[in-house]
C-alpha positions in Angstrom: 118.6 111.4 127.0 116.7 108.5 125.5 118.2 108.9 122.1 121.8 109.2 123.7 121.6 106.1 125.7 120.2 104.2 122.6 123.1 105.2 120.4 125.6 104.3 123.1 124.0 100.8 123.7 124.0 100.2 119.9 127.6 101.2 119.4 129.1 99.3 122.2 126.6 96.3 121.8 128.0 96.0 118.2 131.6 96.1 119.5 130.9 93.5 122.2 129.5 91.2 119.6 132.7 91.3 117.8 132.0 93.8 114.9 135.1 95.6 113.9 135.1 99.3 115.5 135.1 101.0 112.2 132.0 99.1 110.9 130.3 99.5 114.4 130.5 103.1 114.0 129.0 103.4 110.4 126.3 100.7 111.3 125.3 102.8 114.4 125.1 105.9 112.1 122.6 103.9 109.9 120.4 102.6 112.7 120.4 106.1 114.4 119.2 107.7 111.2 116.6 105.1 110.5 114.9 104.7 114.0 115.6 108.2 115.4 116.1 110.7 112.5 114.1 109.2 109.7 114.0 112.7 107.8 117.9 112.5 107.2 118.8 110.7 104.0 121.1 107.8 104.3 123.3 109.2 101.7 124.6 111.5 104.3 126.7 108.7 106.0 129.1 108.1 102.9 129.3 111.9 102.6 130.4 112.3 106.2 133.0 109.6 105.8 134.5 111.5 102.8 134.3 114.9 104.6 136.1 113.5 107.6 139.2 112.5 105.5 138.9 115.2 102.9 141.2 117.6 104.9 144.7 119.0 104.0 146.0 118.6 107.7 145.8 114.7 107.0 148.4 114.7 104.2 151.1 114.5 107.0 150.2 111.0 107.8 151.3 109.2 104.5 154.5 111.2 104.2 155.7 110.4 107.7 154.8 106.9 107.0 156.7 106.9 103.8 159.8 108.6 105.4 160.0 105.8 108.0 159.9 103.2 105.7 162.5 104.8 103.3 164.7 105.5 106.4 164.5 101.6 107.2 165.9 100.7 103.8 169.2 103.0 104.3 171.8 102.7 106.8 170.6 105.6 108.6 168.6 103.3 110.9 171.7 101.4 111.9 173.5 104.6 112.6 170.8 105.6 115.2 171.4 102.2 116.9 175.1 102.7 116.9 174.6 106.3 118.3 172.4 104.9 121.1 175.0 102.2 121.9 177.6 105.0 122.3 175.3 106.8 124.6 174.0 104.1 127.0 175.4 100.8 125.7 178.2 100.5 128.1 175.8 100.5 131.2 174.4 97.2 132.6 171.6 96.2 130.7 173.0 98.3 127.7 170.9 96.7 125.0 167.9 97.4 126.9 168.4 101.1 127.4 169.6 101.3 123.7 166.2 99.8 122.7 164.4 102.8 124.5 166.8 105.5 123.3 166.6 104.2 119.6 162.7 104.4 119.8 163.1 108.1 121.1 165.3 109.0 118.2 163.1 107.0 115.7 160.0 108.5 117.1 161.1 111.9 115.9 160.9 110.4 112.3 157.9 108.0 111.8 155.1 109.1 114.2 153.7 105.5 114.4 154.2 103.0 117.3 153.7 100.2 114.9 156.4 101.3 112.6 158.6 101.7 115.7 158.1 98.2 116.8 158.6 96.7 113.5 161.8 98.4 112.9 163.4 98.5 116.4 162.1 95.0 117.4 163.1 93.4 114.0 166.9 94.2 115.0 167.1 94.4 118.7 164.8 91.6 119.9 167.1 89.0 118.4 170.2 90.8 119.4 169.0 90.9 123.2 168.1 87.3 123.2 171.4 86.6 121.8 172.9 88.2 124.7 171.0 86.2 127.0 168.1 88.7 128.1 164.8 86.9 129.1 162.8 86.7 126.0 159.6 88.1 127.3 161.4 91.0 128.6 163.0 91.9 125.5 159.4 92.0 123.7 158.2 94.0 126.7 160.7 96.8 126.5 160.3 97.0 122.7 156.8 97.4 122.5 156.8 99.8 125.6 159.2 101.8 124.0 157.3 102.1 120.9 154.7 104.5 122.6 157.2 107.1 122.3 156.6 107.1 118.5 153.0 108.6 119.1 154.1 111.1 121.9 157.3 112.6 120.6 156.7 114.7 117.5 155.9 114.0 114.8 152.9 111.9 115.6 150.1 110.7 113.6 147.9 110.7 116.5 148.6 114.1 117.2 147.7 115.2 113.7 144.2 113.4 114.1 143.8 115.0 117.9 144.4 118.5 116.1 141.7 117.8 113.6 139.5 116.6 116.3 140.0 119.7 118.6 140.7 122.2 116.0 144.2 123.2 117.1 147.4 123.6 115.2 149.4 120.5 114.4 152.5 122.5 115.3 151.5 123.5 118.7 150.6 120.0 119.5 153.9 118.6 118.2 155.8 121.0 120.6 153.5 120.3 123.5 154.5 116.6 123.0 158.3 117.2 123.7 158.3 117.3 127.4 155.8 114.4 127.9 157.6 112.2 125.4 161.0 112.9 127.0 159.4 112.1 130.7 157.9 108.9 129.0 161.4 107.9 127.7 162.9 108.6 131.1 160.3 106.7 133.0 160.9 103.7 130.9 164.8 104.1 131.2 164.2 104.0 135.2 162.4 100.7 134.8 165.1 99.5 132.6 168.0 100.4 134.9 166.2 99.0 137.9 165.5 95.8 136.2 168.9 95.5 134.7 170.7 95.6 138.1 168.0 93.5 139.8 168.4 90.7 137.2 171.9 91.1 136.3 171.4 91.8 132.6 174.5 92.0 130.5 176.5 95.1 129.4 177.4 95.6 125.9 180.9 95.9 124.8 182.6 99.1 126.1 183.8 101.9 123.5 186.8 104.2 123.5 185.9 107.9 123.5 187.7 108.0 120.2 184.9 105.3 118.8 182.2 107.4 120.5 183.3 110.6 118.8 183.5 108.7 115.4 180.1 107.2 116.2 178.5 110.6 116.9 180.0 112.0 113.7 178.7 109.2 111.6 175.3 109.5 113.3 174.9 113.2 112.3 172.8 112.7 109.1 170.5 110.3 110.9 169.8 113.1 113.6 169.3 115.5 110.7 165.8 114.2 110.1 164.2 115.2 113.4 166.2 118.5 113.1 164.5 119.1 109.6 161.2 118.3 111.1 161.0 120.4 114.4 163.5 122.9 113.4 161.7 123.8 110.2 158.4 124.0 112.0 159.4 126.1 115.0 161.3 128.3 112.7 158.1 129.0 110.8 160.0 127.9 107.6 157.7 124.9 106.8 154.3 123.5 107.6 154.1 120.0 109.2 153.0 118.9 105.8 155.9 120.5 104.0 158.2 119.1 106.7 157.0 115.6 106.0 157.8 116.0 102.3 161.4 117.3 103.1 161.9 114.4 105.4 161.2 112.2 102.2 163.4 114.1 100.1 166.2 114.0 102.9 166.1 110.1 103.3 166.1 109.8 99.4 169.2 112.1 99.1 171.1 111.3 102.0 170.1 107.7 102.7 169.8 106.4 99.0 172.6 108.7 97.2 174.7 110.0 100.0 175.3 106.8 101.7 175.0 104.5 98.5 172.2 102.5 99.6 169.8 102.5 96.7 167.0 99.8 97.3 165.8 97.6 94.8 162.8 98.2 92.8 161.1 95.2 94.5 161.8 96.4 98.0 160.7 99.9 97.3 157.5 98.7 95.8 156.8 96.5 98.8 157.3 99.4 101.2 155.0 101.6 99.3 152.3 98.7 99.5 152.8 98.8 103.2 152.3 102.6 103.5 149.1 102.4 101.3 147.5 99.5 103.3 148.1 101.3 106.6 147.0 104.5 105.2 143.8 102.8 104.0 143.1 101.3 107.4 143.8 104.7 109.2 141.8 106.7 106.8 138.6 104.3 107.0 138.7 104.4 110.8 139.0 108.0 110.7 136.2 108.5 108.3 133.9 106.2 110.3 134.8 107.8 113.6 133.7 111.2 111.9 130.3 109.6 111.3 129.9 108.6 114.9 131.1 111.9 116.2 128.2 113.6 114.1 125.8 110.9 115.3 126.7 111.6 118.9 126.3 115.3 118.1 122.7 115.1 116.9 121.9 112.6 119.6 123.3 115.2 122.2 125.4 112.2 123.8 128.2 114.8 124.9 125.7 116.9 126.8 123.9 114.1 128.4 127.2 112.5 129.8 128.3 116.0 130.7 125.3 116.7 132.6 125.2 113.4 134.3 128.9 113.8 135.4 128.3 117.3 136.6 125.2 116.3 138.5 127.1 113.5 140.5 130.2 115.6 141.3 131.9 119.0 140.5 135.1 118.3 142.2 137.8 118.8 139.5 140.1 116.3 140.9 137.6 113.5 140.9 136.3 114.4 137.4 140.0 114.5 136.1 140.9 110.9 137.6 137.5 109.6 136.3 138.5 110.7 132.7 142.0 109.2 133.2 140.4 105.9 134.2 138.0 105.9 131.4 140.8 106.5 128.9 142.8 103.6 130.4 139.9 101.3 130.3 138.6 102.3 126.8 142.1 101.8 125.5 142.1 98.1 126.3 139.5 97.6 123.8 139.7 100.5 121.2 142.4 101.6 119.0 143.5 105.1 120.1 142.7 106.8 116.6 138.9 106.3 116.8 139.0 106.6 120.5 140.3 110.1 120.3 137.7 111.0 117.6 134.8 109.5 119.5 135.8 110.9 123.1 136.8 114.3 122.2 133.5 115.7 121.9 132.4 114.1 125.1 135.3 114.9 127.2 136.6 118.2 126.0 133.4 120.2 127.3 133.8 118.5 130.8 137.5 119.3 130.8 137.1 122.8 129.9 134.3 123.1 132.7 136.7 122.2 135.3 139.5 124.7 134.1 141.6 122.2 132.0 143.0 124.2 128.9 142.2 122.7 125.5 146.1 122.0 124.8 146.5 120.4 128.1 143.6 118.2 127.7 144.6 117.0 124.2 148.0 115.9 125.2 146.6 114.2 128.2 144.1 112.6 126.2 146.4 111.2 123.5 148.7 110.1 126.2 146.1 108.2 128.0 144.8 106.4 124.9 148.2 105.5 123.8 148.6 103.3 126.7 146.1 101.1 125.1 148.6 100.1 122.4 150.4 97.9 124.9 147.5 96.6 127.0 145.7 93.3 125.9 143.4 92.4 124.5 143.2 95.0 121.6 146.9 96.6 121.9 148.1 96.6 118.3 151.8 96.8 119.0 151.6 93.7 121.2 150.8 91.7 118.2 153.6 93.0 116.1 156.0 92.1 118.9 154.5 88.8 119.3 155.0 88.2 115.5 158.6 89.4 115.5 159.5 87.5 118.7 157.6 84.1 117.9 155.8 84.4 121.4 152.2 84.6 122.5 150.9 87.8 124.0 150.2 86.2 127.3 153.7 84.9 127.4 155.1 88.4 127.9 152.2 90.4 129.5 153.7 89.8 132.9 157.0 91.7 131.8 154.9 94.7 130.6 153.4 95.5 134.2 156.4 97.6 135.5 156.6 99.7 132.1 152.6 100.2 132.0 152.9 101.2 135.6 155.7 103.8 134.9 153.9 105.1 131.9 150.4 105.5 133.9 152.5 107.4 136.6 153.6 109.9 133.9 150.0 110.3 132.6 148.7 111.2 136.1 151.7 113.6 136.6 150.9 115.3 133.2 147.2 115.6 134.2 147.8 117.4 137.5 150.9 119.4 136.4 149.8 121.5 133.4 153.2 123.3 132.8 154.8 120.1 131.9 152.4 120.4 128.8 152.0 123.9 128.2 155.2 125.6 129.1 157.3 124.8 126.0 154.5 125.8 123.5 154.1 129.0 125.4 157.8 129.8 124.4 156.9 129.5 120.7 153.2 130.4 120.3 
Protein backbone atom coordinates (compact mmCIF):
# COMPACT_ATOMS: atom_id res chain seq x y z
CA UNK A 1 0.00 0.00 0.00
CA UNK A 2 2.85 2.41 0.89
CA UNK A 3 4.51 1.90 -2.49
CA UNK A 4 1.20 2.37 -4.33
CA UNK A 5 0.53 5.67 -2.56
CA UNK A 6 4.08 6.89 -3.24
CA UNK A 7 3.80 6.05 -6.95
CA UNK A 8 0.48 7.93 -7.26
CA UNK A 9 1.85 10.96 -5.39
CA UNK A 10 4.93 11.01 -7.60
CA UNK A 11 2.98 10.76 -10.86
CA UNK A 12 0.29 13.34 -10.07
CA UNK A 13 2.83 15.59 -8.34
CA UNK A 14 4.95 15.77 -11.50
CA UNK A 15 1.88 16.65 -13.57
CA UNK A 16 0.83 19.36 -11.10
CA UNK A 17 4.32 20.84 -11.41
CA UNK A 18 3.71 21.18 -15.15
CA UNK A 19 5.73 18.29 -16.54
CA UNK A 20 4.19 16.87 -19.76
CA UNK A 21 2.19 13.72 -19.06
CA UNK A 22 4.35 11.39 -21.14
CA UNK A 23 7.51 12.54 -19.35
CA UNK A 24 5.74 12.32 -15.98
CA UNK A 25 4.96 8.66 -16.66
CA UNK A 26 8.52 7.77 -17.62
CA UNK A 27 10.13 9.74 -14.77
CA UNK A 28 7.74 8.05 -12.32
CA UNK A 29 8.98 4.73 -13.65
CA UNK A 30 12.64 5.61 -13.03
CA UNK A 31 11.93 6.99 -9.54
CA UNK A 32 9.91 3.93 -8.54
CA UNK A 33 12.64 1.54 -9.68
CA UNK A 34 15.40 3.52 -7.93
CA UNK A 35 13.65 3.87 -4.57
CA UNK A 36 11.38 0.83 -4.28
CA UNK A 37 12.71 -1.83 -6.69
CA UNK A 38 16.44 -1.22 -6.88
CA UNK A 39 17.03 -4.76 -8.12
CA UNK A 40 15.35 -4.01 -11.46
CA UNK A 41 17.80 -2.53 -14.03
CA UNK A 42 16.82 0.86 -15.45
CA UNK A 43 17.25 -0.42 -19.00
CA UNK A 44 13.86 -2.07 -18.52
CA UNK A 45 12.14 1.34 -18.92
CA UNK A 46 13.13 1.95 -22.58
CA UNK A 47 12.50 -1.73 -23.26
CA UNK A 48 8.96 -1.31 -21.95
CA UNK A 49 8.44 1.79 -24.11
CA UNK A 50 9.45 -0.14 -27.20
CA UNK A 51 7.40 -3.21 -26.23
CA UNK A 52 4.36 -1.02 -25.72
CA UNK A 53 4.35 0.25 -29.30
CA UNK A 54 5.69 -2.93 -30.94
CA UNK A 55 2.23 -4.31 -31.58
CA UNK A 56 0.68 -5.23 -34.93
CA UNK A 57 -2.72 -3.88 -33.88
CA UNK A 58 -1.33 -0.32 -33.81
CA UNK A 59 -0.68 -0.34 -37.57
CA UNK A 60 -4.31 0.78 -37.99
CA UNK A 61 -3.58 4.20 -36.51
CA UNK A 62 -1.18 5.70 -39.09
CA UNK A 63 -3.18 4.26 -41.99
CA UNK A 64 -6.46 5.79 -40.80
CA UNK A 65 -4.64 9.09 -40.17
CA UNK A 66 -3.24 9.03 -43.70
CA UNK A 67 -6.65 8.13 -45.16
CA UNK A 68 -8.18 11.22 -43.57
CA UNK A 69 -5.38 13.45 -44.87
CA UNK A 70 -5.68 12.04 -48.39
CA UNK A 71 -9.43 12.49 -48.41
CA UNK A 72 -9.10 16.14 -47.38
CA UNK A 73 -7.09 16.77 -50.57
CA UNK A 74 -9.91 15.53 -52.81
CA UNK A 75 -13.49 16.63 -53.59
CA UNK A 76 -14.74 13.70 -51.47
CA UNK A 77 -14.95 15.87 -48.34
CA UNK A 78 -16.88 18.58 -50.21
CA UNK A 79 -19.30 15.90 -51.38
CA UNK A 80 -19.91 14.89 -47.75
CA UNK A 81 -20.75 18.50 -46.91
CA UNK A 82 -23.17 18.75 -49.84
CA UNK A 83 -24.74 15.45 -48.85
CA UNK A 84 -25.25 16.72 -45.29
CA UNK A 85 -26.81 19.93 -46.61
CA UNK A 86 -29.23 17.86 -48.67
CA UNK A 87 -30.24 15.97 -45.50
CA UNK A 88 -30.61 18.75 -42.92
CA UNK A 89 -29.56 22.03 -44.54
CA UNK A 90 -33.13 23.18 -45.20
CA UNK A 91 -34.05 23.15 -41.49
CA UNK A 92 -33.62 26.29 -39.36
CA UNK A 93 -30.02 26.34 -38.20
CA UNK A 94 -29.12 24.26 -41.23
CA UNK A 95 -25.36 24.78 -41.15
CA UNK A 96 -25.27 23.93 -37.45
CA UNK A 97 -26.94 20.59 -38.17
CA UNK A 98 -24.75 20.10 -41.24
CA UNK A 99 -21.69 20.55 -39.01
CA UNK A 100 -22.78 17.61 -36.85
CA UNK A 101 -23.90 15.35 -39.70
CA UNK A 102 -20.64 15.94 -41.60
CA UNK A 103 -18.72 14.96 -38.47
CA UNK A 104 -20.75 11.75 -38.26
CA UNK A 105 -19.79 10.89 -41.85
CA UNK A 106 -16.19 12.03 -41.45
CA UNK A 107 -15.86 10.06 -38.19
CA UNK A 108 -16.26 6.92 -40.29
CA UNK A 109 -13.03 7.74 -42.11
CA UNK A 110 -10.39 9.36 -39.87
CA UNK A 111 -10.99 8.02 -36.35
CA UNK A 112 -9.48 11.17 -34.80
CA UNK A 113 -11.15 14.20 -33.19
CA UNK A 114 -8.36 16.64 -34.04
CA UNK A 115 -8.51 15.72 -37.74
CA UNK A 116 -12.29 16.17 -37.66
CA UNK A 117 -12.02 19.60 -36.06
CA UNK A 118 -9.36 20.73 -38.53
CA UNK A 119 -11.19 19.54 -41.64
CA UNK A 120 -14.77 20.46 -40.70
CA UNK A 121 -13.89 23.63 -38.81
CA UNK A 122 -11.70 25.01 -41.56
CA UNK A 123 -14.69 25.07 -43.92
CA UNK A 124 -17.83 25.39 -41.79
CA UNK A 125 -16.72 27.86 -39.09
CA UNK A 126 -16.13 30.67 -41.66
CA UNK A 127 -19.31 29.64 -43.54
CA UNK A 128 -21.42 29.78 -40.36
CA UNK A 129 -19.93 33.13 -39.35
CA UNK A 130 -20.77 34.48 -42.82
CA UNK A 131 -24.43 33.47 -42.38
CA UNK A 132 -24.65 35.28 -39.04
CA UNK A 133 -24.24 32.51 -36.45
CA UNK A 134 -22.71 33.66 -33.13
CA UNK A 135 -18.97 33.13 -33.42
CA UNK A 136 -18.68 31.32 -30.10
CA UNK A 137 -21.46 28.93 -31.05
CA UNK A 138 -19.84 28.04 -34.38
CA UNK A 139 -16.67 26.92 -32.57
CA UNK A 140 -18.62 25.13 -29.84
CA UNK A 141 -20.69 23.02 -32.23
CA UNK A 142 -17.59 22.20 -34.30
CA UNK A 143 -15.40 21.00 -31.44
CA UNK A 144 -18.31 19.15 -29.79
CA UNK A 145 -19.18 17.26 -32.96
CA UNK A 146 -15.54 16.24 -33.37
CA UNK A 147 -15.95 13.86 -30.41
CA UNK A 148 -17.90 11.67 -32.84
CA UNK A 149 -14.58 10.92 -34.54
CA UNK A 150 -13.41 8.78 -31.63
CA UNK A 151 -16.68 6.94 -30.97
CA UNK A 152 -18.05 6.10 -34.43
CA UNK A 153 -15.75 3.49 -36.04
CA UNK A 154 -13.00 3.53 -37.02
CA UNK A 155 -11.51 5.06 -33.89
CA UNK A 156 -7.87 5.39 -32.90
CA UNK A 157 -8.81 5.40 -29.22
CA UNK A 158 -10.80 2.20 -29.67
CA UNK A 159 -7.65 0.61 -31.10
CA UNK A 160 -5.69 1.68 -28.02
CA UNK A 161 -8.50 0.48 -25.74
CA UNK A 162 -8.45 -2.90 -27.50
CA UNK A 163 -4.74 -3.13 -26.75
CA UNK A 164 -5.27 -2.15 -23.10
CA UNK A 165 -8.14 -4.59 -22.46
CA UNK A 166 -7.05 -7.46 -24.69
CA UNK A 167 -10.14 -7.34 -26.89
CA UNK A 168 -10.73 -7.44 -30.63
CA UNK A 169 -10.55 -4.13 -32.48
CA UNK A 170 -13.42 -5.25 -34.70
CA UNK A 171 -15.81 -5.88 -31.79
CA UNK A 172 -15.00 -2.48 -30.26
CA UNK A 173 -15.59 -0.79 -33.62
CA UNK A 174 -19.02 -2.44 -33.87
CA UNK A 175 -19.84 -1.61 -30.26
CA UNK A 176 -19.18 2.07 -31.00
CA UNK A 177 -21.98 2.31 -33.57
CA UNK A 178 -24.99 2.85 -31.30
CA UNK A 179 -23.14 5.09 -28.78
CA UNK A 180 -21.83 7.17 -31.70
CA UNK A 181 -25.28 7.57 -33.22
CA UNK A 182 -26.76 8.47 -29.81
CA UNK A 183 -24.00 11.04 -29.35
CA UNK A 184 -24.74 12.57 -32.75
CA UNK A 185 -28.49 12.64 -32.09
CA UNK A 186 -27.97 14.29 -28.69
CA UNK A 187 -25.91 17.04 -30.31
CA UNK A 188 -28.52 17.47 -33.03
CA UNK A 189 -31.19 17.93 -30.34
CA UNK A 190 -29.12 20.73 -28.77
CA UNK A 191 -28.58 22.22 -32.23
CA UNK A 192 -32.32 22.15 -33.03
CA UNK A 193 -33.29 23.73 -29.70
CA UNK A 194 -30.69 26.49 -29.95
CA UNK A 195 -31.52 27.15 -33.61
CA UNK A 196 -35.17 27.84 -32.88
CA UNK A 197 -34.48 29.60 -29.59
CA UNK A 198 -32.07 32.10 -31.13
CA UNK A 199 -33.47 32.19 -34.65
CA UNK A 200 -30.48 30.82 -36.52
CA UNK A 201 -30.79 31.14 -40.32
CA UNK A 202 -31.84 28.42 -42.73
CA UNK A 203 -29.62 27.35 -45.58
CA UNK A 204 -31.03 27.63 -49.09
CA UNK A 205 -33.73 25.09 -49.92
CA UNK A 206 -33.08 22.43 -52.53
CA UNK A 207 -35.44 20.80 -54.96
CA UNK A 208 -35.86 17.03 -54.78
CA UNK A 209 -34.09 16.81 -58.12
CA UNK A 210 -31.06 18.56 -56.59
CA UNK A 211 -31.15 16.27 -53.56
CA UNK A 212 -31.19 13.15 -55.72
CA UNK A 213 -28.28 14.50 -57.76
CA UNK A 214 -26.27 15.31 -54.63
CA UNK A 215 -26.96 11.89 -53.15
CA UNK A 216 -25.75 10.27 -56.35
CA UNK A 217 -22.62 12.44 -56.47
CA UNK A 218 -21.96 11.73 -52.78
CA UNK A 219 -21.92 7.96 -53.18
CA UNK A 220 -18.12 7.80 -53.73
CA UNK A 221 -17.57 9.56 -50.38
CA UNK A 222 -19.91 7.16 -48.56
CA UNK A 223 -17.99 4.27 -50.07
CA UNK A 224 -15.13 4.69 -47.59
CA UNK A 225 -17.14 3.88 -44.40
CA UNK A 226 -18.79 1.04 -46.30
CA UNK A 227 -15.40 -0.45 -47.17
CA UNK A 228 -14.19 -0.13 -43.57
CA UNK A 229 -17.12 -1.61 -41.68
CA UNK A 230 -18.53 -3.77 -44.47
CA UNK A 231 -15.17 -5.47 -44.92
CA UNK A 232 -14.63 -5.97 -41.19
CA UNK A 233 -18.15 -7.22 -40.42
CA UNK A 234 -18.13 -9.46 -43.46
CA UNK A 235 -14.94 -11.10 -42.25
CA UNK A 236 -13.24 -10.14 -45.50
CA UNK A 237 -10.51 -7.94 -44.03
CA UNK A 238 -8.92 -7.12 -40.69
CA UNK A 239 -9.09 -3.53 -39.37
CA UNK A 240 -5.50 -2.93 -40.55
CA UNK A 241 -6.31 -4.24 -44.03
CA UNK A 242 -9.44 -2.08 -44.08
CA UNK A 243 -7.28 0.97 -43.33
CA UNK A 244 -4.97 0.03 -46.21
CA UNK A 245 -7.95 -0.33 -48.56
CA UNK A 246 -9.23 3.06 -47.44
CA UNK A 247 -5.97 4.69 -48.54
CA UNK A 248 -6.09 2.84 -51.85
CA UNK A 249 -9.73 3.93 -52.34
CA UNK A 250 -8.94 7.59 -51.56
CA UNK A 251 -6.09 7.57 -54.09
CA UNK A 252 -7.93 5.76 -56.90
CA UNK A 253 -11.34 7.42 -56.50
CA UNK A 254 -10.33 10.77 -55.03
CA UNK A 255 -7.17 11.49 -56.98
CA UNK A 256 -7.76 9.80 -60.32
CA UNK A 257 -11.50 9.09 -60.48
CA UNK A 258 -12.36 12.68 -59.56
CA UNK A 259 -9.27 14.13 -61.29
CA UNK A 260 -7.94 15.85 -58.18
CA UNK A 261 -4.29 14.84 -57.95
CA UNK A 262 -2.55 17.03 -55.33
CA UNK A 263 0.81 18.68 -55.82
CA UNK A 264 3.88 16.97 -54.43
CA UNK A 265 4.31 19.83 -51.94
CA UNK A 266 0.86 19.35 -50.50
CA UNK A 267 1.25 15.60 -50.37
CA UNK A 268 4.57 15.96 -48.56
CA UNK A 269 3.05 18.39 -46.03
CA UNK A 270 0.25 15.93 -45.27
CA UNK A 271 2.72 13.09 -44.78
CA UNK A 272 4.70 15.27 -42.36
CA UNK A 273 1.51 15.99 -40.38
CA UNK A 274 0.71 12.28 -40.15
CA UNK A 275 4.24 11.42 -38.97
CA UNK A 276 4.23 14.20 -36.36
CA UNK A 277 0.86 13.12 -34.96
CA UNK A 278 1.90 9.48 -35.02
CA UNK A 279 5.12 10.27 -33.16
CA UNK A 280 3.21 12.04 -30.40
CA UNK A 281 0.68 9.20 -30.12
CA UNK A 282 3.30 6.45 -30.02
CA UNK A 283 5.49 8.23 -27.47
CA UNK A 284 2.50 8.78 -25.17
CA UNK A 285 1.42 5.18 -25.68
CA UNK A 286 4.88 3.78 -24.87
CA UNK A 287 5.17 5.99 -21.78
CA UNK A 288 1.73 4.89 -20.60
CA UNK A 289 2.78 1.26 -20.95
CA UNK A 290 5.70 2.01 -18.62
CA UNK A 291 3.40 3.55 -16.03
CA UNK A 292 0.95 0.66 -16.34
CA UNK A 293 3.78 -1.76 -15.62
CA UNK A 294 4.90 0.36 -12.65
CA UNK A 295 1.33 0.38 -11.32
CA UNK A 296 1.25 -3.40 -11.62
CA UNK A 297 4.46 -4.05 -9.68
CA UNK A 298 3.43 -1.43 -7.08
CA UNK A 299 -0.02 -3.10 -6.82
CA UNK A 300 -1.79 0.23 -7.36
CA UNK A 301 -4.94 -1.33 -8.94
CA UNK A 302 -5.28 -3.79 -6.05
CA UNK A 303 -4.87 -1.05 -3.47
CA UNK A 304 -7.43 1.26 -5.08
CA UNK A 305 -9.90 -1.58 -5.69
CA UNK A 306 -9.63 -2.79 -2.10
CA UNK A 307 -10.15 0.75 -0.79
CA UNK A 308 -13.25 1.36 -2.95
CA UNK A 309 -14.85 -1.98 -2.08
CA UNK A 310 -14.15 -1.34 1.61
CA UNK A 311 -16.11 1.91 1.40
CA UNK A 312 -19.11 0.54 -0.53
CA UNK A 313 -20.16 -2.47 -2.57
CA UNK A 314 -23.19 -0.73 -4.09
CA UNK A 315 -22.79 -1.14 -7.86
CA UNK A 316 -24.66 2.09 -8.67
CA UNK A 317 -22.48 4.19 -6.37
CA UNK A 318 -19.29 2.55 -7.67
CA UNK A 319 -20.36 3.10 -11.31
CA UNK A 320 -21.22 6.74 -10.68
CA UNK A 321 -17.90 7.18 -8.87
CA UNK A 322 -15.97 5.77 -11.84
CA UNK A 323 -17.86 8.00 -14.28
CA UNK A 324 -17.21 11.12 -12.22
CA UNK A 325 -13.53 10.17 -11.95
CA UNK A 326 -13.33 9.79 -15.74
CA UNK A 327 -14.89 13.22 -16.23
CA UNK A 328 -12.50 14.84 -13.76
CA UNK A 329 -9.41 13.07 -15.09
CA UNK A 330 -10.39 13.98 -18.65
CA UNK A 331 -10.17 17.68 -17.82
CA UNK A 332 -6.41 17.50 -17.31
CA UNK A 333 -5.29 14.36 -19.16
CA UNK A 334 -5.50 13.35 -22.82
CA UNK A 335 -7.77 10.31 -23.41
CA UNK A 336 -4.99 8.08 -24.79
CA UNK A 337 -2.78 7.94 -21.67
CA UNK A 338 -5.88 8.08 -19.45
CA UNK A 339 -7.23 4.89 -21.04
CA UNK A 340 -3.93 3.07 -20.62
CA UNK A 341 -3.40 4.28 -17.05
CA UNK A 342 -6.88 3.72 -15.66
CA UNK A 343 -7.84 0.49 -17.45
CA UNK A 344 -5.89 -1.73 -15.02
CA UNK A 345 -7.40 0.22 -12.12
CA UNK A 346 -11.05 0.37 -13.18
CA UNK A 347 -11.48 -2.89 -15.13
CA UNK A 348 -11.18 -5.25 -12.13
CA UNK A 349 -13.57 -3.03 -10.16
CA UNK A 350 -16.06 -2.94 -13.04
CA UNK A 351 -15.95 -6.72 -13.44
CA UNK A 352 -16.43 -7.17 -9.68
CA UNK A 353 -19.78 -5.35 -9.88
CA UNK A 354 -20.95 -7.30 -12.93
CA UNK A 355 -20.05 -4.85 -15.71
CA UNK A 356 -18.84 -6.77 -18.78
CA UNK A 357 -15.45 -6.00 -20.29
CA UNK A 358 -16.93 -4.78 -23.61
CA UNK A 359 -19.51 -2.60 -21.85
CA UNK A 360 -16.87 -1.11 -19.55
CA UNK A 361 -14.43 -0.40 -22.38
CA UNK A 362 -16.91 1.60 -24.47
CA UNK A 363 -18.13 3.53 -21.42
CA UNK A 364 -14.54 4.30 -20.42
CA UNK A 365 -13.56 5.56 -23.88
CA UNK A 366 -16.75 7.64 -24.02
CA UNK A 367 -16.07 9.09 -20.55
CA UNK A 368 -12.51 10.15 -21.30
CA UNK A 369 -13.45 11.52 -24.74
CA UNK A 370 -15.52 14.25 -23.09
CA UNK A 371 -12.21 15.62 -21.81
CA UNK A 372 -11.32 16.58 -25.38
CA UNK A 373 -13.78 19.48 -25.15
CA UNK A 374 -13.33 20.51 -21.53
CA UNK A 375 -10.68 23.03 -20.44
CA UNK A 376 -7.90 23.33 -19.53
CA UNK A 377 -6.35 20.43 -21.49
CA UNK A 378 -8.96 19.60 -24.15
CA UNK A 379 -6.87 19.36 -27.31
CA UNK A 380 -9.63 20.04 -29.83
CA UNK A 381 -10.50 23.27 -28.02
CA UNK A 382 -7.19 24.76 -29.07
CA UNK A 383 -7.58 23.55 -32.64
CA UNK A 384 -10.99 25.25 -32.77
CA UNK A 385 -9.52 28.39 -31.21
CA UNK A 386 -6.70 28.47 -33.77
CA UNK A 387 -9.12 28.10 -36.69
CA UNK A 388 -11.57 30.73 -35.41
CA UNK A 389 -9.07 33.22 -34.01
CA UNK A 390 -10.89 33.17 -30.65
CA UNK A 391 -9.60 32.40 -27.17
CA UNK A 392 -10.90 29.24 -25.50
CA UNK A 393 -12.52 31.21 -22.68
CA UNK A 394 -14.56 33.16 -25.24
CA UNK A 395 -16.57 30.12 -26.35
CA UNK A 396 -16.54 27.88 -23.26
CA UNK A 397 -20.00 29.08 -22.26
CA UNK A 398 -21.42 27.93 -25.60
CA UNK A 399 -19.99 24.46 -24.94
CA UNK A 400 -22.06 23.89 -21.78
CA UNK A 401 -25.26 22.57 -23.44
CA UNK A 402 -23.27 20.20 -25.65
CA UNK A 403 -21.17 18.89 -22.74
CA UNK A 404 -24.35 18.40 -20.72
CA UNK A 405 -25.97 16.39 -23.52
CA UNK A 406 -22.86 14.24 -24.04
CA UNK A 407 -22.58 13.57 -20.29
CA UNK A 408 -26.23 12.49 -20.22
CA UNK A 409 -25.50 9.94 -22.97
CA UNK A 410 -22.50 8.69 -20.98
CA UNK A 411 -24.67 7.90 -17.96
CA UNK A 412 -27.33 6.34 -20.20
CA UNK A 413 -24.75 4.00 -21.75
CA UNK A 414 -23.33 3.09 -18.33
CA UNK A 415 -26.71 2.01 -16.91
CA UNK A 416 -28.27 0.50 -20.05
CA UNK A 417 -25.72 -2.13 -21.20
CA UNK A 418 -27.70 -3.36 -24.27
CA UNK A 419 -27.05 0.00 -25.94
CA UNK A 420 -23.42 -1.13 -26.12
CA UNK A 421 -23.60 -4.91 -26.28
CA UNK A 422 -26.65 -5.70 -28.44
CA UNK A 423 -25.22 -4.91 -31.90
CA UNK A 424 -21.87 -6.68 -31.31
CA UNK A 425 -23.89 -9.70 -30.13
CA UNK A 426 -25.43 -9.95 -33.59
CA UNK A 427 -22.05 -10.39 -35.28
CA UNK A 428 -19.72 -11.97 -32.71
